[in-house]
Structure formats: structure tokens, C-alpha cells
C-alpha positions as CSV (number, residue, x, y, z in Angstrom):
1,M,249.1,239.8,466.8
2,E,246.3,237.3,467.5
3,M,247.3,233.6,467.5
4,N,244.6,231.0,466.7
5,V,245.2,227.3,466.8
6,R,243.0,225.3,464.3
7,Q,241.4,222.2,465.7
8,D,242.1,219.2,463.5
9,T,238.6,217.9,462.8
10,S,239.4,216.3,459.4
11,K,238.7,212.7,458.7
12,N,241.6,210.4,457.8
13,Y,240.7,208.5,454.7
14,F,242.3,205.1,453.9
15,K,245.1,205.2,451.4
16,F,246.6,202.1,449.9
17,L,250.4,202.2,449.4
18,N,252.0,200.1,446.7
19,C,255.1,199.5,448.9
20,W,253.0,197.4,451.2
21,V,252.8,194.5,448.8
22,E,256.6,194.2,448.9
23,N,256.5,193.6,452.7
24,E,256.6,190.0,453.7
25,G,254.0,190.6,456.4
26,F,251.4,192.1,454.0
27,I,249.7,189.0,452.5
28,P,249.6,187.0,455.8
29,L,247.9,190.0,457.5
30,V,245.3,190.4,454.8
31,Q,244.5,186.7,454.8
32,E,244.2,186.6,458.6
33,I,241.7,189.5,458.7
34,W,239.8,188.4,455.6
35,N,239.2,184.9,456.9
36,Q,237.6,186.1,460.2
37,E,233.9,185.1,460.5
38,V,231.4,187.9,459.8
39,G,227.6,187.5,459.9
40,G,224.9,189.0,457.6
41,N,224.2,189.0,453.8
42,A,226.8,188.9,451.2
43,M,227.2,192.6,450.6
44,W,227.3,193.3,454.4
45,I,230.0,190.7,454.8
46,F,232.0,192.1,452.0
47,H,231.7,195.7,453.4
48,Q,232.7,194.6,456.9
49,K,235.7,192.6,455.7
50,L,237.0,195.6,453.6
51,K,236.5,197.9,456.6
52,A,238.4,195.4,458.9
53,V,241.3,195.0,456.4
54,S,241.7,198.8,455.9
55,N,241.8,199.4,459.6
56,A,244.3,196.6,460.2
57,L,246.5,197.8,457.3
58,S,246.5,201.4,458.6
59,K,247.6,200.3,462.1
60,W,250.2,197.9,460.6
61,S,251.6,200.6,458.3
62,R,252.2,202.9,461.2
63,Q,254.1,200.2,463.0
64,E,256.1,199.2,460.0
65,Y,256.8,202.6,458.3
66,G,255.7,205.2,460.8
67,D,253.4,208.1,459.9
68,I,254.4,209.0,456.4
69,F,251.7,211.7,456.0
70,Q,253.2,214.1,458.4
71,K,255.0,216.5,456.1
72,A,252.2,219.0,455.9
73,N,251.6,218.8,459.6
74,K,255.3,219.4,460.4
75,Y,255.4,222.5,458.2
76,E,252.2,223.8,459.8
77,E,253.6,223.3,463.3
78,K,256.9,224.9,462.3
79,M,255.1,227.9,460.9
80,K,253.1,228.3,464.1
81,Q,256.3,228.2,466.1
82,V,258.2,230.8,464.1
83,E,255.1,233.0,464.0
84,K,254.8,232.8,467.7
85,T,258.5,233.7,468.1
86,W,258.3,236.7,465.8
87,A,255.2,237.9,467.7
88,Q,257.1,237.8,471.0
89,T,260.4,239.3,469.8
90,N,259.4,241.5,466.9
91,D,263.0,240.9,465.6
92,A,263.9,241.4,461.9
93,D,265.7,238.0,461.7
94,D,262.6,236.2,463.2
95,R,260.4,238.1,460.7
96,M,262.6,236.9,457.8
97,N,262.5,233.3,459.2
98,F,258.7,233.5,459.4
99,H,258.4,234.5,455.7
100,E,260.8,231.8,454.6
101,V,258.8,229.1,456.4
102,T,255.6,230.6,455.2
103,A,256.8,230.4,451.6
104,Q,257.7,226.7,452.1
105,Y,254.2,226.0,453.6
106,K,252.5,227.8,450.7
107,N,253.7,225.1,448.3
108,I,251.6,222.6,450.3
109,G,248.6,224.6,451.5
110,S,247.8,226.8,448.4
111,W,246.0,226.4,445.1
112,K,245.9,228.5,441.9
113,N,242.2,229.1,441.0
114,I,240.8,229.3,437.4
115,E,241.5,233.1,437.4
116,G,245.2,232.3,438.0
117,E,245.2,233.6,441.6
118,W,246.8,231.8,444.6
119,V,244.3,231.0,447.4
120,Q,245.0,229.6,450.8
121,G,242.9,228.0,453.5
122,D,241.0,224.7,453.3
123,E,237.7,226.3,452.4
124,A,239.1,228.5,449.7
125,I,241.2,225.8,448.2
126,G,238.3,223.4,448.2
127,E,236.1,225.9,446.5
128,A,238.7,226.6,443.8
129,A,239.5,222.9,443.2
130,C,235.8,222.1,442.9
131,D,235.3,224.9,440.4
132,Y,238.2,223.7,438.3
133,Y,237.1,220.1,438.2
134,H,233.4,220.8,437.8
135,D,234.3,223.0,434.7
136,R,236.4,220.2,433.3
137,F,233.7,217.5,433.7
138,T,230.8,219.6,432.4
139,E,229.4,219.2,428.9
140,T,229.9,222.3,426.8
141,G,226.6,222.1,425.0
142,D,228.2,222.5,421.6
143,T,226.2,221.3,418.6
144,I,227.3,217.9,417.2
145,R,227.8,218.0,413.4
146,E,226.2,214.6,412.6
147,N,226.8,215.2,408.8
148,L,230.5,214.5,409.4
149,L,229.6,211.0,410.7
150,S,228.5,209.7,407.3
151,C,231.8,207.7,407.2
152,I,230.6,205.5,410.1
153,P,228.8,202.4,408.8
154,S,226.4,200.1,410.7
155,F,228.2,196.9,411.3
156,I,227.1,195.5,414.8
157,T,224.9,192.5,414.2
158,D,221.8,191.4,416.2
159,K,223.8,188.4,417.4
160,E,226.5,190.7,418.7
161,N,224.0,192.9,420.4
162,D,222.4,189.9,422.1
163,L,225.8,188.8,423.4
164,L,226.6,192.3,424.7
165,T,223.4,192.5,426.7
166,K,223.6,189.0,428.1
167,N,224.1,188.8,431.9
168,P,227.7,187.7,432.7
169,T,228.4,184.6,434.7
170,I,230.2,184.5,438.0
171,E,233.2,182.9,436.3
172,E,233.4,185.7,433.8
173,L,233.2,188.4,436.5
174,K,235.9,186.7,438.4
175,E,238.1,186.5,435.3
176,V,237.7,190.2,434.7
177,V,238.4,191.3,438.3
178,F,241.4,189.1,438.7
179,S,242.9,190.1,435.3
180,M,243.1,193.7,436.6
181,S,246.5,195.0,437.7
182,P,246.7,194.6,441.5
183,I,248.9,197.6,442.2
184,S,247.9,200.1,439.5
185,A,244.9,201.4,437.6
186,A,244.2,200.0,434.2
187,G,244.9,202.5,431.5
188,P,246.5,203.0,428.0
189,D,250.2,202.7,427.6
190,D,252.4,205.3,426.0
191,M,253.6,204.7,422.5
192,N,257.4,205.0,422.2
193,G,260.1,204.2,419.8
194,I,259.0,205.9,416.6
195,K,261.3,205.0,413.8
196,K,262.5,208.1,412.0
197,P,261.3,208.3,408.3
198,N,264.2,208.0,405.9
199,K,262.4,209.2,402.7
200,R,262.9,212.9,401.9
201,S,259.2,214.0,401.9
202,N,257.9,211.7,404.6
203,V,256.4,213.2,407.8
204,V,255.3,211.5,411.0
205,I,253.0,213.5,413.2
206,K,252.4,212.5,416.9
207,L,249.1,214.1,418.2
208,D,248.7,215.1,421.8
209,M,245.0,215.3,422.8
210,T,244.1,217.8,425.6
211,K,242.6,215.9,428.6
212,A,241.3,213.3,426.1
213,Y,239.4,211.1,428.6
214,D,237.9,214.2,430.5
215,R,236.6,215.7,427.3
216,V,234.6,212.7,426.0
217,S,231.1,213.8,425.1
218,W,228.4,211.4,426.3
219,S,225.9,212.6,423.6
220,Y,228.5,212.2,420.8
221,R,229.3,208.7,422.1
222,C,225.6,207.7,421.9
223,I,225.3,209.0,418.4
224,M,228.3,207.0,417.4
225,Q,227.0,203.8,418.9
226,R,223.6,204.2,417.1
227,R,225.4,204.7,413.8
228,M,227.5,201.6,414.4
229,G,224.4,199.5,415.1
230,F,224.4,199.1,418.9
231,N,220.9,198.5,420.2
232,E,219.3,200.9,422.6
233,R,219.6,198.6,425.6
234,I,223.4,198.5,425.5
235,I,223.6,202.2,424.8
236,E,221.4,202.9,427.9
237,M,223.4,200.5,430.0
238,I,226.6,202.4,429.3
239,W,224.9,205.8,429.7
240,R,223.5,204.8,433.1
241,T,227.0,203.7,434.2
242,M,228.6,207.0,433.3
243,E,225.6,209.1,434.5
244,N,226.4,208.0,438.0
245,Y,229.8,209.7,438.0
246,W,230.1,211.9,441.1
247,Y,233.2,213.6,442.3
248,S,234.5,215.3,445.4
249,V,237.7,217.0,446.4
250,I,239.5,216.2,449.7
251,I,241.6,219.0,451.1
252,N,243.7,218.1,454.2
253,G,241.3,215.3,455.0
254,T,238.1,217.4,454.6
255,T,235.6,216.6,451.9
256,C,234.6,219.7,449.8
257,N,231.4,219.7,447.8
258,F,230.2,216.8,445.7
259,F,229.4,217.6,442.1
260,H,228.0,215.6,439.2
261,S,229.8,215.2,435.9
262,T,228.1,215.4,432.5
263,R,231.0,214.4,430.3
264,G,234.3,212.5,430.5
265,L,235.4,209.0,431.4
266,K,237.3,207.8,434.5
267,Q,240.8,207.0,433.2
268,G,241.7,203.7,434.8
269,D,238.1,202.4,434.8
270,P,238.1,199.0,432.9
271,L,235.0,200.2,431.0
272,A,236.5,203.5,429.9
273,L,238.7,202.3,427.1
274,S,235.9,200.8,425.0
275,P,233.7,204.0,424.9
276,F,236.8,206.0,424.1
277,I,237.8,203.8,421.2
278,I,234.2,204.0,419.9
279,E,234.5,207.8,420.0
280,A,237.9,207.8,418.3
281,E,236.5,205.5,415.5
282,C,235.3,208.6,413.6
283,L,238.9,210.0,413.3
284,S,240.2,206.6,412.1
285,R,237.4,206.4,409.4
286,M,238.1,210.0,408.3
287,L,241.8,209.3,407.9
288,N,241.1,206.0,406.1
289,S,239.0,207.9,403.5
290,L,242.2,209.7,402.4
291,T,243.5,206.5,400.7
292,H,240.8,207.0,398.0
293,D,241.7,210.7,397.6
294,Q,243.7,211.4,394.4
295,F,245.1,214.6,395.9
296,F,246.5,212.9,399.0
297,N,249.9,211.4,399.1
298,G,250.7,209.2,402.1
299,L,254.0,208.1,403.7
300,Y,256.1,206.4,401.0
301,I,258.2,203.4,401.9
302,E,258.3,201.2,398.8
303,W,255.8,201.0,396.0
304,R,254.8,197.4,396.9
305,D,254.4,198.0,400.6
306,P,251.0,198.7,402.1
307,Q,250.1,202.3,402.7
308,I,249.7,203.0,406.5
309,N,248.3,206.5,407.3
310,R,248.0,206.2,411.1
311,L,248.6,204.1,414.2
312,S,246.4,204.6,417.3
313,F,245.9,203.2,420.7
314,A,243.3,205.1,422.8
315,D,244.4,208.7,422.9
316,D,247.9,208.0,421.4
317,I,247.6,208.8,417.7
318,I,250.4,208.8,415.1
319,I,249.7,210.0,411.5
320,F,251.9,209.1,408.6
321,T,251.9,211.4,405.5
322,S,254.0,213.2,403.0
323,G,255.0,216.8,403.4
324,G,253.1,218.0,400.3
325,R,250.9,221.0,400.8
326,A,247.7,219.4,399.6
327,S,248.2,216.3,401.8
328,L,248.9,218.4,405.0
329,Q,245.9,220.6,404.3
330,K,243.6,217.6,404.0
331,I,244.9,216.2,407.3
332,M,244.3,219.5,409.0
333,E,240.8,219.7,407.6
334,I,240.0,216.2,409.0
335,L,241.5,217.1,412.4
336,N,239.5,220.3,412.6
337,N,236.3,218.5,411.7
338,Y,237.0,215.8,414.3
339,E,237.5,218.5,417.0
340,H,234.2,220.2,416.1
341,T,232.3,216.9,415.9
342,S,233.7,215.0,419.0
343,V,234.5,218.1,421.2
344,Q,238.0,216.7,421.5
345,Q,240.8,219.2,421.4
346,I,244.3,218.7,420.0
347,N,247.1,220.3,422.0
348,R,249.1,221.9,419.3
349,Q,251.9,223.0,421.6
350,K,252.6,219.4,422.8
351,S,252.0,217.7,419.5
352,H,255.2,217.2,417.4
353,F,256.4,215.8,414.1
354,M,259.4,213.9,412.8
355,V,261.0,214.2,409.4
356,S,264.1,213.0,407.5
357,P,267.3,215.0,408.2
358,F,267.5,215.5,404.4
359,I,264.1,217.1,404.1
360,F,263.9,220.6,402.5
361,P,263.6,223.5,405.0
362,A,260.5,224.7,403.1
363,T,258.7,221.5,403.9
364,I,259.6,221.8,407.6
365,R,258.1,225.3,407.7
366,R,255.0,224.0,405.9
367,V,254.4,221.3,408.5
368,Q,255.0,223.7,411.3
């Protein structure tokens, strides 16, 4: 058996750990490093200070917490040791020990490719990971059915367009940056606490969208913005921002292949939520149109109460309806049209519904 020791040539990338902010020495250290004098233009000074802070935090973290990224390295060293022992003794117990350790290491150093096969090795894992994410962030090229967007009115005024394209002030930029969460990426919150319907025929449907942010079609978003009345300048500004999305996969510290995305939004990006809401406006308008449909019966509370057919926040969508066959069919028609128009996809396995405990079994089967 030939034994090869792989030289570790990977680059260690800086990783910020949230536990640091709870340490009393974190803020003083950052302030000390940041306040050091650096010469040059503003962008160079900013870059150099970030570099100095990241280096100082990495050294400080090893002193305070030790090396917390050693789990994979320990498994690899252990596997090399038992493999060497088995090669020397050729003993059955050492062979079994080797396979046990190898199985443990496989959970760290393996990846299932898009064909469903497990691959190992940094190069193979990197290639498989890049194929997976490149496919996820690539536009499908499906035709957008613009006739289904007739429900979208033009309501953005010239004054609002001028305000959107106006250069922000330093104070506004600072307010936006400092309003972001310091220890987590900005993103939509989950919607919990659905109250169970207590009327016999009422149905509450919670939709789960498959990789909603990753599937956002840039072409569809542009069409939606034009129909809403956004001028071409603001549409181009948003397009150029998203067009510059590049991704890479880091496997064991080694960068594997950069690739360019042609669809999707970066979840956590402060700009991502607004384009996503613009895209989802089509579904909201389609559902609102049901209130004027004589064959649709919505969720019933009391006859004087306002009729609410849905609640939505980003990709969290809750639909309220009755369990009547005609009403459910109309909702399914709208959802199918929305999927074909926006290229979004509803995860029917993860979507669920809630009904009254007194509802007829036939209605439950109909909803299912």
C-alpha cells in the first residue's frame, strides 16, 4: 500500500464568529486596531483597516478560544494513522478500525453530486458543488406569460421615480448601514402562531416556496417594474447591481471555480427584499381579484368582518379560503399561473393546511 501525505496549501479565510461580541476584550481590541493611523486615499485606508482588524481578531481568537476549526484536520490525521497501522500489521481488527474511522471522515470530506452519487477529494467535491450551485443560479429560459400580468397597474409617479434615482446623502447611507443587524444577515422572519379556524368550512393554507430567493427571475422582475411604472433608470440600476453576482465554493480552504449567476437574489442582502416583494406582487393581485368573483367563497368569520384572503411577508404566504370545490380550484389555477409566469415553484410536500376539527372528511380529502 502506498502512503501519500497531502501538503496543506489551502488559504485560511477570515471567519467572523458571533461569540466574539460577547467577550469583554472584543470591542477594545477592534477600537485599538481601527484607530491606528493609516496613510492613503479613503478606500485604501478602509481596506487596510479591515485587513488589520481581521488579522488581529484571528490571532486574538486563537489565544482566547484555541483553534476551533481543527475537527476535520483531527479526523484526517486519525485516518492517516489507522491506515498506516493497518498497512503495517494487515490485522483484521486494524482493518475494521480503519473503515470505521473512514466512515466518520466521509461525513466531513464528501459531497453528493446532482446525480446522487457521493464524491470525495477536494477537486471532485469542488466540481460537484459548483455544478449544483451554478444550476441553481442559472436562468431557465422559460417564456414569461405577460398576458397574466394584466392585473398589475401602473402606480409609480414621476415624483417617486425622481426620489428613487436621487443620490443618497452621507447621513442616509450611515443610517442604513448602522440599522443593519451587527451579528446576523438581514432577512425575512418566519410567520408563526396561526390561529386555527373555528368555522366548519374554513381552510388556512401555508405555502412553502422552493428556494424562493434563488429562483427569482431577473427578466420577470424587469417586466413587473415596467408595468408598475418604474422608469428605466431605476430598473437599470437594480439590474446592474444583480448582474454583478459572482459565486465561488471554498472546499477545505481552497477556492473552486468562480461562476456568474443569471437569476436569484442574495438572501440577507438589504436590497434583496424589495425586488422580491415586487415579484410577489403579481400573486397578491391575482388573489385580490378573487374578491370580485361570484364563484369564490373566502374564509368566513362574521358577515360584518372584512374578508381577508391572504397574509404575506416575503416568501411566507398564508391563504384563507373556504373548502368549497370551486374556491379551491380557483386558488390552484392562480397558483399554477403564478408558477408559470414568475418561474417560482411551490413545494407541495412542505406546504400544509389547517382546518376546523369539525370539518367534514370529504372536505379534507378535497383540500389534499
